[in-house]
N, C-alpha and C positions, 0 to 999 in steps of 0.2 A: 404171739397172744395166747393163754393157756387162761380159757372160759369152762370153769367147770360151777358144778349147783350144788349144793354140800345141802338135802335133805338136815340131816339131822346137827348141823349149830345151827346154832337156837340161843348161845348167849355169845358172854363176856366169852369166860373159861375156855369155852370153845370156839372162838377168833384165836385166843392165844393155843390153845394146842395144835388149832390149823395152821399156826403162824410159823409156831416150830417146827412140824413136823416137813413145810416147803422148805423149811430153812434146813433142814439138817443135809434135805433133795438136796438143794444147788442151796447153800451160802449166801451168793451172788445171786438169787429171785427178787422179784421187787413184785410182790400185790399187795394188792389192795379189793376188798372187801366186804361187799353187800352183806349186811346182815337178813335186813329186814327181806329181802328176794334167796336168800344162799346161795346168793355169788361167788364165784372168786376167777378173780380176774392170773393170771402167773406169767406173768415177764421174765423167760427163760432159756437156755440155749438147747434144753433137757427140753424129753417131748415129754406128750400127756402125758404116760402109761409110764415113764418114769414116777410120777407125783400121786399115778389112781392108789397104787398096793399101798404106798404105807400110810396114806389118808385112807382105807381101807383100814388098817391093821388095827386103827387109829377108835375105828368106829365112826366113820365119815365116807363112808359110801357114795360119789360119785352118779349121783341119776341119769 
């Protein structure tokens, strides 16, 4: 399980963009998002680093 905090994720549009980005990296990933705390949990066989750069490119750099 990959646990990230994305301070830039503040609204429903952000949630959709983060979800789409995660699924571009790993289409079979399971994702749970807590918008209030800006936390994202990703269940994937890929390493966390595989998600960090694509998320940052979309404007959601992990803290």
